[in-house]
N, C-alpha and C positions, 0 to 999 in steps of 0.2 A: 255180600259174601257170607257164606255159612262157615262157622267156626266150630270144630269139635275137638275137644280136649279129653284124652283118655289117659288114665294112670293104671299101669299094669303092676299088679302084685303089691300095691299099697294105695292108700287113699290120700290124694293130694290136698294139701291145706288150701284154704280159701285164698290166702294172699298169693300163693303160687299160681293158682288158677287165674286170679285176676291179673297178675303180672304177664302170664303167658297170653291172655286175651288182649291186653294192651299192645303187647309186642306184635301180635298177628294183625291187629287193626292197622298198624303203621305200614303194613305191606301195600295197602291200597293206594298210597301216595306214589308208588312206584309203577303200578299198572292197575287200571281200573276194571280189567276184564277177568279178575279172579272170581271163579265160581264157588270154590270151597277150599278150606284149609283144615287139615287134620294133624293134630299134634299128639304124638304118643310118647309118654313119659314112662321109663322103666329104669331098672338098675340091675347090675350084675353082681352076684354074690362072690366076688373075688376078694383078694387081700385089700385091694385099693377101694373097693365098693364104688365103682364107676357109675355115674348117672348119665342115662342116655336120653336124648331128645331127637325123635324122628319126626320130621316135618314133610307132609305130602300136600302140594298146593296143586289144585286142578284149575287150568285156564282153558280157554277155548282152543280145542285141538291138541292139547298137550298135558302132561303130568310132569311136575318139577318135584324132585325129592332131595332131601338132605338129612344126614345122620351125623350127630355130634355126641361124643362121650367126653365128659370131664368129671371133676370131683364134686361139682355142684350143679343143681338143676338150672339155676339162673344163668350160669356160664354156658350151659349146653343149649339152652333156648336162645340166648343171644348169638351164639356161633351158628346155629342152625338157620336163624332168621337172616343173619348177614349172608350166608351162602345163598339163600333163596333170593335175597335182594339182588345179588350179582346175576343169578340166573334169570330173574325177571327183566333186568335191564338189557340183558342179551337177547332174550326172547322178543322184547318190545322193539329193539332196534332191528332185528331181522324182519319182523312183520312190518315195520315202517318201510323198509326197503323194498319188500314185496308189493306193498300197496303203491309205492311210487312207480314201480315197473308196470303195474297193471294200468295205472292212470296214464302213463306215457303211451302204452299200447293203444288204449282207447282213444286218446287224442290223435294218434297217427292215423287211425282208421277214419276219423272224421275229416 
């Protein structure tokens, strides 16, 4: 899996990049068909100074996205990763059902 981390309008500290990299590596235990993961960190210059984490995960045949905004980057990353975990589990279960249907059809033909 290729992991790309982008920080917009600021330079991300090495500890934040390492934390994000470790969090994204944990996604492989949910689905091993992940091709790449792009994490974009940014912030909004409003009163609350919201930190945003946008996560785009490319899998075979689909693209999964999540966007989270909180007051800290670590919380935003965790929330985005949790959303993608749920999406990966749903994606994986749908593909397992499709594979079982294909196997049944081929067995019936034989």
